[in-house]
C-alpha positions as CSV (number, residue, x, y, z in Angstrom):
1,M,-41.3,83.6,24.7
2,K,-42.6,84.6,21.3
3,K,-39.1,85.9,20.3
4,I,-37.5,82.6,21.5
5,L,-40.0,80.6,19.4
6,I,-39.3,82.7,16.4
7,A,-35.5,82.4,16.9
8,L,-35.9,78.6,17.3
9,A,-38.0,78.4,14.2
10,I,-35.3,80.4,12.2
11,F,-32.6,78.1,13.6
12,I,-34.5,74.9,12.7
13,A,-35.2,76.4,9.2
14,V,-31.5,77.2,8.7
15,I,-30.5,73.7,9.8
16,A,-33.1,72.2,7.5
17,L,-31.8,74.3,4.6
18,L,-28.2,73.5,5.1
19,P,-28.3,70.3,3.0
20,I,-30.0,72.1,0.2
21,I,-27.5,74.9,0.2
22,G,-24.6,72.4,0.4
23,N,-26.1,70.5,-2.5
24,N,-26.3,73.6,-4.6
25,V,-22.7,74.6,-3.8
26,A,-21.4,71.1,-4.8
27,E,-23.6,71.0,-7.8
28,G,-22.1,74.3,-9.1
29,V,-18.5,73.1,-8.5
30,L,-19.2,69.8,-10.4
31,K,-20.7,71.6,-13.3
32,D,-17.6,73.8,-13.6
33,R,-15.3,70.7,-13.5
34,V,-17.4,68.9,-16.1
35,S,-17.4,71.9,-18.4
36,V,-13.6,72.1,-18.2
37,L,-13.4,68.4,-19.3
38,I,-15.9,68.8,-22.1
39,S,-13.9,71.8,-23.5
40,N,-10.7,69.7,-23.5
41,G,-11.5,66.6,-25.5
42,I,-13.9,64.8,-23.2
43,E,-17.5,63.9,-24.1
44,L,-20.1,63.3,-21.5
45,K,-21.9,60.2,-22.5
46,N,-24.1,59.6,-19.5
47,T,-25.0,61.1,-16.2
48,A,-27.4,60.2,-13.3
49,T,-28.2,61.7,-9.9
50,D,-29.5,59.9,-6.8
51,S,-30.1,62.6,-4.1
52,S,-31.6,62.2,-0.6
53,Y,-32.0,64.8,2.1
54,L,-28.6,64.2,3.6
55,N,-26.5,62.9,0.7
56,T,-26.1,63.1,-3.1
57,K,-24.7,60.5,-5.4
58,K,-23.7,61.3,-9.0
59,H,-22.7,58.9,-11.8
60,Y,-20.8,60.1,-14.9
61,E,-19.5,58.3,-18.0
62,F,-16.9,60.2,-20.0
63,L,-15.7,59.3,-23.5
64,L,-12.1,60.4,-24.4
65,S,-13.1,61.6,-27.9
66,D,-10.1,63.9,-28.6
67,A,-7.0,62.4,-26.9
68,P,-4.5,65.0,-28.3
69,K,-6.6,67.9,-27.0
70,F,-6.9,66.2,-23.6
71,T,-3.2,65.4,-23.2
72,K,-2.4,69.0,-24.2
73,Y,-4.7,70.0,-21.3
74,L,-2.8,67.7,-18.9
75,N,0.6,68.8,-20.1
76,Q,0.2,72.2,-18.6
77,Y,0.4,70.7,-15.1
78,A,3.5,68.6,-15.8
79,D,7.2,69.1,-16.4
80,A,7.6,66.0,-18.6
81,Q,5.1,66.1,-21.5
82,I,2.9,63.1,-22.4
83,P,4.3,61.6,-25.6
84,S,2.1,61.9,-28.7
85,Y,2.0,58.2,-29.2
86,V,0.0,57.8,-26.0
87,D,-2.9,59.6,-27.7
88,A,-3.6,56.6,-29.9
89,M,-3.5,54.3,-26.8
90,L,-6.1,56.4,-25.0
91,E,-8.4,57.5,-27.9
92,G,-12.0,56.1,-27.4
93,V,-11.7,54.9,-23.8
94,V,-14.8,55.3,-21.6
95,V,-14.2,56.2,-18.0
96,G,-16.8,55.9,-15.3
97,M,-16.9,58.2,-12.2
98,D,-19.1,58.0,-9.1
99,I,-19.2,60.9,-6.7
100,E,-20.8,61.0,-3.3
101,Y,-21.0,64.0,-0.9
102,S,-22.9,65.2,2.1
103,N,-25.5,68.0,1.5
104,F,-24.3,69.7,4.6
105,P,-21.7,72.4,3.5
106,L,-19.8,71.9,6.8
107,S,-18.9,68.4,5.7
108,S,-16.2,68.8,3.1
109,K,-15.4,65.1,2.4
110,V,-16.1,63.9,-1.2
111,L,-15.9,60.3,-2.1
112,V,-14.8,59.6,-5.7
113,D,-14.5,56.3,-7.6
114,I,-12.9,56.3,-11.1
115,Y,-12.8,53.3,-13.3
116,P,-12.3,52.5,-17.0
117,L,-15.3,50.9,-18.6
118,T,-13.9,50.1,-22.0
119,L,-10.6,49.6,-23.8
120,P,-9.3,52.3,-26.1
121,T,-10.7,51.9,-29.6
122,A,-7.5,50.7,-31.3
123,M,-6.7,48.2,-28.6
124,A,-10.2,46.9,-28.5
125,K,-10.2,46.3,-32.2
126,D,-6.9,44.5,-32.2
127,L,-8.0,42.2,-29.3
128,K,-11.3,41.4,-30.9
129,D,-9.5,40.4,-34.1
130,E,-6.8,38.3,-32.3
131,D,-8.8,36.6,-29.6
132,P,-12.6,37.4,-29.3
133,K,-13.0,35.3,-26.1
134,F,-10.2,37.1,-24.3
135,Y,-11.7,40.4,-25.4
136,I,-15.0,39.4,-23.8
137,F,-13.2,38.5,-20.6
138,V,-11.4,41.8,-20.5
139,D,-14.6,43.8,-21.3
140,K,-16.6,42.0,-18.5
141,F,-13.7,42.7,-16.1
142,L,-13.8,46.4,-16.9
143,Q,-17.6,46.6,-16.8
144,A,-17.5,45.1,-13.3
145,R,-15.1,47.9,-12.3
146,G,-12.2,45.5,-12.0
147,I,-9.8,48.5,-12.1
148,L,-10.9,51.1,-9.7
149,Y,-9.3,54.1,-8.0
150,H,-11.0,55.3,-4.8
151,I,-10.4,58.8,-3.5
152,N,-11.4,60.5,-0.4
153,Y,-11.0,64.2,-1.0
154,Y,-11.2,66.8,1.8
155,I,-12.0,70.0,0.0
156,S,-11.4,72.6,2.8
157,D,-8.0,71.1,3.6
158,E,-7.0,70.1,0.1
159,L,-6.0,66.7,1.3
160,F,-6.8,63.3,-0.2
161,D,-6.2,59.7,0.3
162,G,-7.4,56.5,-1.3
163,Y,-6.5,53.1,-2.8
164,I,-6.6,51.1,-6.0
165,K,-8.9,48.1,-5.7
166,D,-7.1,44.8,-5.3
167,I,-6.9,42.7,-8.4
168,D,-6.7,38.9,-8.4
169,E,-7.6,37.5,-11.8
170,E,-6.8,34.3,-13.8
171,Y,-7.6,33.5,-17.4
172,F,-7.2,30.2,-19.3
173,F,-6.7,30.4,-23.0
174,D,-8.0,27.7,-25.4
175,N,-4.4,26.5,-26.0
176,G,-4.0,25.7,-22.3
177,S,-1.9,28.7,-21.4
178,K,-2.7,30.7,-18.2
179,L,-2.5,34.4,-17.4
180,T,-2.4,35.7,-13.8
181,A,-2.6,39.3,-12.7
182,K,-2.5,40.5,-9.1
183,L,-2.3,43.8,-7.4
184,S,-2.6,44.1,-3.6
185,K,-2.7,47.0,-1.1
186,A,-2.0,49.9,-3.4
187,T,-2.7,53.1,-1.4
188,Y,-1.8,56.8,-1.8
189,Y,-2.3,60.1,0.0
190,G,-1.3,63.7,-0.6
191,A,-2.2,67.3,-0.6
192,G,-3.2,69.9,-3.2
193,S,-5.0,69.5,-6.5
194,L,-5.6,66.0,-7.7
195,I,-4.2,66.9,-11.2
196,A,-1.1,68.5,-9.8
197,P,-0.6,67.7,-6.1
198,K,1.9,69.5,-3.9
199,N,2.9,66.2,-2.4
200,L,2.1,62.6,-3.0
201,Q,2.9,59.4,-1.3
202,T,2.1,55.9,-2.7
203,S,2.7,52.3,-1.7
204,I,2.1,48.9,-3.4
205,E,2.5,45.7,-1.5
206,K,2.6,43.4,-4.5
207,L,2.2,43.6,-8.3
208,L,2.4,40.3,-10.2
209,F,2.0,39.4,-13.9
210,K,2.5,35.8,-14.8
211,A,2.0,33.9,-18.1
212,T,2.5,30.1,-18.4
213,D,2.0,27.4,-21.0
214,D,3.4,23.9,-21.6
215,K,6.8,25.3,-22.6
216,E,7.3,28.8,-21.3
217,N,6.9,30.6,-18.0
218,L,7.1,34.4,-17.8
219,V,6.9,36.1,-14.4
220,F,7.2,39.8,-13.5
221,E,6.8,40.7,-9.8
222,L,7.3,43.8,-7.7
223,L,7.2,43.7,-3.9
224,D,6.8,46.5,-1.3
225,M,7.2,49.5,-3.5
226,T,6.8,53.0,-2.1
227,S,7.3,56.6,-3.3
228,A,7.1,60.1,-1.9
229,S,7.3,63.4,-3.8
230,T,7.0,67.1,-2.8
231,F,6.6,69.8,-5.5
232,E,7.3,73.5,-4.9
233,S,7.1,74.1,-8.6
234,L,7.7,72.3,-11.9
235,S,11.5,72.8,-11.4
236,T,11.8,72.5,-7.6
237,Y,10.9,69.2,-6.1
238,A,12.1,66.3,-4.0
239,S,11.2,62.6,-4.7
240,S,12.2,59.3,-3.3
241,A,11.3,55.7,-4.1
242,S,12.1,52.3,-2.7
243,M,11.4,48.7,-3.6
244,K,12.0,45.6,-1.6
245,A,12.3,43.3,-4.6
246,M,11.7,43.0,-8.3
247,N,11.8,39.6,-10.0
248,I,11.7,38.8,-13.7
249,S,12.1,35.3,-15.1
250,L,11.6,33.6,-18.4
251,K,11.9,29.8,-18.5
252,E,11.5,27.4,-21.3
253,D,11.1,23.7,-20.8
254,A,12.2,24.1,-17.1
255,S,15.5,25.7,-18.1
256,V,16.3,29.4,-17.4
257,K,16.4,31.7,-20.4
258,L,16.6,34.8,-18.3
259,E,16.3,35.5,-14.6
260,A,16.8,38.9,-13.0
261,N,16.3,39.7,-9.3
262,L,16.7,43.1,-7.6
263,E,16.6,43.6,-3.9
264,N,16.3,46.7,-1.6
265,F,16.4,49.4,-4.3
266,K,16.3,53.1,-3.1
267,V,16.5,56.3,-5.1
268,N,16.3,60.0,-4.1
269,L,15.9,62.9,-6.6
270,S,15.8,66.6,-5.9
271,S,15.9,69.8,-7.9
272,N,16.2,73.3,-6.4
273,T,15.9,76.5,-8.4
274,Q,15.0,78.8,-5.6
275,G,18.6,80.1,-4.9
276,K,20.8,82.2,-7.2
277,K,21.8,79.0,-9.1
278,A,20.0,75.8,-9.7
279,Q,21.0,72.5,-8.0
280,F,20.2,68.9,-8.9
281,N,20.9,65.7,-6.9
282,I,20.4,62.0,-7.5
283,A,21.4,59.2,-5.1
284,S,20.6,55.5,-5.2
285,S,21.5,52.2,-3.6
286,L,20.9,48.6,-4.4
287,S,21.7,45.8,-2.0
288,E,21.8,43.0,-4.6
289,F,21.2,42.5,-8.3
290,K,21.3,39.0,-9.9
291,I,21.1,38.2,-13.6
292,K,21.3,34.7,-15.0
293,S,20.9,33.3,-18.5
294,N,22.4,30.5,-20.6
295,E,25.4,32.7,-21.2
296,I,25.9,34.6,-17.9
297,D,25.5,34.3,-14.2
298,I,26.3,37.4,-12.1
299,D,25.4,38.4,-8.6
300,A,26.3,42.0,-7.8
301,K,26.2,43.3,-4.2
302,D,25.9,46.8,-2.7
303,F,25.8,49.2,-5.6
304,N,25.6,52.9,-4.8
305,Y,25.8,56.2,-6.6
306,N,25.5,59.8,-5.5
307,I,25.8,62.6,-8.1
308,S,25.0,66.3,-7.9
309,L,25.0,69.1,-10.4
310,D,25.5,72.6,-8.9
311,D,25.9,76.3,-10.0
312,V,23.6,75.9,-13.0
313,D,22.3,79.1,-14.5
314,K,18.5,79.2,-13.8
315,D,17.3,81.1,-16.8
316,S,19.2,78.8,-19.2
317,Y,18.0,75.7,-17.4
318,E,14.4,76.9,-17.6
319,E,14.8,77.4,-21.4
320,F,16.2,73.9,-21.6
321,R,13.5,72.4,-19.4
322,K,10.7,74.0,-21.4
323,L,12.2,73.0,-24.8
324,T,12.8,69.4,-23.8
325,S,9.3,69.0,-22.4
326,H,7.8,69.3,-25.9
327,T,8.2,65.7,-26.9
328,D,6.1,66.1,-30.0
329,A,8.8,68.3,-31.6
330,S,11.9,66.4,-30.5
331,N,12.6,64.7,-33.8
332,T,12.4,67.8,-36.0
333,A,15.5,69.6,-37.5
334,S,14.4,72.9,-36.0
335,F,14.2,71.3,-32.5
336,E,17.7,69.9,-32.8
337,K,19.1,73.3,-33.8
338,E,17.3,75.1,-31.0
339,L,18.3,72.4,-28.5
340,Q,22.0,72.8,-29.5
341,T,21.7,76.6,-29.0
342,V,20.1,76.3,-25.6
343,V,22.7,73.7,-24.4
344,V,25.6,75.8,-25.5
345,K,24.1,78.8,-23.7
346,L,23.6,76.7,-20.6
347,L,27.2,75.5,-20.6
348,S,28.6,78.9,-21.3
349,K,27.3,80.0,-17.9
350,G,29.5,77.4,-16.2
351,L,28.5,74.6,-13.8
352,S,29.9,72.1,-11.3
353,L,29.5,68.3,-11.2
354,R,30.3,66.2,-8.1
355,V,30.3,62.5,-8.1
356,S,30.4,61.7,-4.3
357,D,30.2,58.0,-4.8
358,I,29.8,55.4,-7.5
359,S,30.7,52.0,-6.1
360,L,30.1,48.3,-6.2
361,D,31.2,46.2,-3.2
362,K,31.3,42.7,-4.7
363,I,30.5,40.5,-7.7
364,V,30.0,36.7,-7.6
365,Y,30.5,35.2,-11.0
366,N,29.0,31.8,-11.9
367,Q,28.1,31.2,-8.2
368,K,31.8,30.4,-7.6
369,E,34.2,33.3,-8.1
370,S,33.9,36.2,-5.7
371,I,35.4,39.5,-6.8
372,D,35.8,42.7,-4.9
373,G,34.4,45.7,-6.8
374,F,35.3,49.3,-7.5
375,S,34.7,52.9,-6.3
376,F,34.8,56.2,-8.1
377,M,34.8,59.8,-6.9
378,A,35.1,63.0,-9.0
379,R,34.7,66.8,-9.0
380,M,34.5,68.7,-12.3
381,T,33.9,72.3,-12.9
382,L,33.2,74.0,-16.2
383,N,34.3,77.7,-16.0
384,E,32.0,80.4,-17.4
385,D,32.9,81.4,-20.9
386,A,30.9,84.0,-22.7
387,T,32.7,83.2,-26.0
388,L,31.9,79.5,-25.9
389,V,30.0,79.6,-29.3
390,Q,33.1,81.1,-31.0
391,S,35.4,78.6,-29.1
392,L,33.4,75.7,-30.4
393,K,33.6,76.9,-34.0
394,A,37.3,77.7,-33.7
395,S,38.6,74.6,-31.8
396,P,36.8,72.2,-29.5
397,K,40.2,71.9,-27.6
398,K,39.7,75.4,-26.3
399,V,36.5,74.2,-24.6
400,V,38.5,71.5,-22.8
401,E,40.7,74.2,-21.3
402,N,37.7,75.5,-19.4
403,I,37.3,72.1,-17.6
404,N,38.9,71.3,-14.3
405,L,38.6,67.6,-13.2
406,A,39.9,65.7,-10.2
407,S,38.8,62.1,-9.8
408,T,39.9,58.8,-8.2
409,L,39.0,55.4,-9.6
410,T,39.8,52.4,-7.4
411,L,39.4,48.8,-8.6
412,S,40.3,45.5,-7.1
413,K,42.9,43.6,-9.2
414,E,40.4,40.8,-9.8
415,F,37.7,43.3,-11.0
416,Y,40.2,44.9,-13.3
417,A,41.1,41.5,-14.7
418,F,37.4,40.6,-15.1
419,I,36.8,43.7,-17.2
420,A,39.9,43.1,-19.3
421,K,38.6,39.7,-20.3
422,T,35.7,41.3,-22.2
423,A,37.4,44.6,-23.1
424,P,41.2,43.9,-23.8
425,V,41.8,47.5,-24.6
426,V,41.5,48.1,-20.8
427,N,44.9,46.5,-20.4
428,M,46.5,49.6,-21.9
429,A,45.7,51.5,-18.7
430,S,47.6,49.1,-16.4
431,S,50.9,51.0,-16.9
432,F,49.4,54.1,-15.3
433,A,48.0,52.4,-12.2
434,K,49.2,52.7,-8.6
435,E,49.0,49.5,-6.5
436,K,47.9,49.4,-2.9
437,D,46.4,46.5,-0.8
438,N,45.5,44.4,-3.8
439,K,43.9,47.4,-5.5
440,L,44.6,49.5,-8.6
441,I,44.2,53.3,-8.1
442,F,43.9,55.8,-10.9
443,E,44.0,59.5,-10.0
444,I,42.7,61.2,-13.1
445,K,43.1,65.0,-13.5
446,L,42.4,67.5,-16.2
447,N,43.7,71.1,-15.8
448,A,44.1,73.8,-18.5
449,G,43.6,71.2,-21.2
450,V,46.3,68.8,-19.8
451,L,45.1,65.2,-18.9
452,S,47.1,63.2,-16.4
453,I,46.7,59.8,-14.6
454,N,48.7,59.4,-11.4
455,D,50.7,62.5,-12.4
456,K,51.6,61.0,-15.7
457,M,50.6,63.2,-18.6
458,I,48.5,61.8,-21.4
459,N,49.3,63.3,-24.8
């Protein structure tokens, strides 16, 4: 009996100590994360802890005091580098963070709220000078955590989900104009590190920005936007996105200055560098695109494209990827020279380009004239050439001899005539066309430096 009581006492003591142990573990992890931020351009302005036996809540306020240093830290996790001009846009912003977790180590769920508390320094100064009342409105909105990212992070599984707080705000300026901003049902979930997740899926039901006054009305609206991405590495990934509708309009005195509407847009991107050669693919579709202004009124239907790039040398591509990711050096003379060297090296290894489909089903012009569209397919290979550098110096024509191209362009006669109205030079191609079922067909080939259209050589 005594042994049982001792064992029971030990068990109860362990259970009682679990929250304390869990709190110490979490405390150590948070200290490490904060230390990393502080060493990379972030200043800890304020911190507070509210801890009970079961739970711990922590509040942090971080000042982005060295934006270039912080963006450099973020860039190590991304393929495309953050442009240097973004630094000025972020410098001086204060971000709040609330973290809540259970003191039991077996509970691995951490709740995180992240929200900007101030505008960046330059933006705040400009807004104060231009419109002090609007600055006060924006400042109060941020202080009230008007923009808030909520994250549920499951540490043991490295999974997360969350949402962006809904936004529904209106502001009336002294001159009578009105600003409306709305964001609804923005959610996301994924796996891996929050900074560099292995996969990420997002959705937004509605995003609306609207500005109106006595004369003008500006509207920007996105509806039902989703995206999904999976990352094996910086150079091997698959991403997709879709959007039910995007609407942009600018009206003045009830007349349309510009109106653009896009419906059912989809795009898929992929990159694979795990085989002997690298492969890249992009495919997209759009059910309808309308654009209207005082000068033009076009309604385009069912646009598609599907393009792939294969047999790309991986080592040369990796050099190209790393070089072009450094945006801060992209305007220098040395960068241009190095880029040219890398591109020539990449092309010298050969590659293959396939255009499976670029097509447009129909165009309605001025809400009256309906015109059938076009389709284009192509296959191009660039042969490997170890002497490409010398060939370029000697004669660019020798490079053309390494290209093999087979393509077919099909246009309706009405679409051909429509293009010729705006670009009369297109009429010169009519003598090469083949006619079939009210369509003009151009079979374009390039072999051994010889270009032909429908088997007619072009000198």
